[in-house]
C-alpha positions as CSV (number, residue, x, y, z in Angstrom):
1,M,-155.6,217.9,4.6
2,H,-157.2,219.9,1.8
3,C,-156.1,220.6,-1.7
4,L,-154.2,223.9,-2.0
5,D,-155.6,224.8,-5.4
6,C,-159.2,224.1,-4.3
7,S,-158.7,226.2,-1.2
8,G,-157.7,229.1,-3.4
9,I,-161.1,229.1,-5.0
10,G,-162.9,228.6,-1.7
11,A,-163.6,224.9,-1.8
12,Q,-162.5,222.3,0.8
13,V,-161.6,219.1,-1.2
14,A,-159.7,216.3,0.5
15,A,-156.1,215.9,-0.8
16,I,-155.0,212.5,-2.2
17,G,-151.3,213.3,-1.8
18,V,-148.6,215.9,-1.9
19,C,-146.6,217.3,-4.9
20,A,-143.2,215.6,-5.1
21,Q,-141.7,218.9,-6.2
22,C,-143.2,221.7,-4.1
23,G,-145.0,219.7,-1.3
24,A,-148.5,221.2,-2.0
25,A,-151.5,219.1,-1.0
26,V,-153.4,218.1,-4.2
27,C,-156.8,216.5,-5.1
28,P,-157.4,214.2,-8.1
29,V,-158.4,217.2,-10.2
30,H,-155.3,219.3,-9.5
31,S,-152.7,216.5,-9.7
32,E,-150.9,214.5,-12.4
33,V,-149.2,211.2,-12.0
34,S,-146.2,210.6,-14.2
35,E,-143.2,208.3,-14.5
36,Q,-139.6,209.2,-13.7
37,L,-136.5,207.2,-14.4
38,L,-133.7,207.0,-11.8
39,T,-130.2,207.1,-13.1
40,C,-126.8,206.2,-11.7
41,T,-123.4,207.1,-13.1
42,K,-121.3,204.3,-14.5
43,P,-117.6,204.6,-15.4
44,V,-116.6,207.4,-17.8
45,S,-119.4,209.6,-16.4
46,R,-122.1,207.7,-18.3
47,P,-125.6,208.0,-16.8
48,V,-127.6,204.8,-17.0
49,A,-131.3,204.7,-16.4
50,T,-132.7,201.9,-14.1
51,E,-136.0,200.1,-14.6
52,P,-138.8,200.2,-13.7
53,P,-139.5,203.9,-13.6
54,M,-140.8,205.4,-10.3
55,R,-144.2,207.0,-9.9
56,R,-144.3,210.7,-9.3
57,L,-147.3,212.9,-8.2
58,L,-147.2,216.5,-9.2
59,C,-149.5,219.5,-8.7
60,G,-150.7,221.2,-11.9
61,T,-148.2,224.1,-11.6
62,C,-145.1,221.9,-11.2
63,A,-146.3,219.5,-13.9
64,A,-146.6,222.4,-16.3
65,A,-143.1,223.6,-15.3
66,H,-141.7,220.1,-16.0
67,R,-143.4,220.0,-19.4
68,A,-141.8,223.3,-20.3
69,H,-138.4,222.1,-19.2
70,A,-138.9,218.9,-21.3
71,V,-139.3,221.1,-24.4
72,C,-136.0,222.9,-23.6
73,C,-134.0,219.9,-22.4
74,P,-135.7,216.7,-23.6
75,Q,-132.7,214.4,-22.8
76,T,-133.1,215.1,-19.0
77,A,-136.8,215.5,-18.8
78,H,-137.7,212.3,-17.0
79,T,-134.6,211.4,-15.1
80,V,-133.4,211.8,-11.5
81,R,-129.7,211.3,-10.8
82,T,-129.0,209.1,-7.8
83,S,-125.2,209.2,-7.6
């Protein structure tokens, strides 16, 4: 499998993984690894983050979208609700 962004510029670079958000194949240059907290809902609708955070691989496009969202909604920027 080859990196989607590299193929857009005519190169064939092996992918190291797929974006957790959009599923595009990505190479080391066009990917970002970040952390994401999982949360669960406790009584009285209180979300609680669990440790340790999970690892998340994103393409450059989705990483930029997540950063823009974090500016708008910082309280939910790095969490995934599991229940």
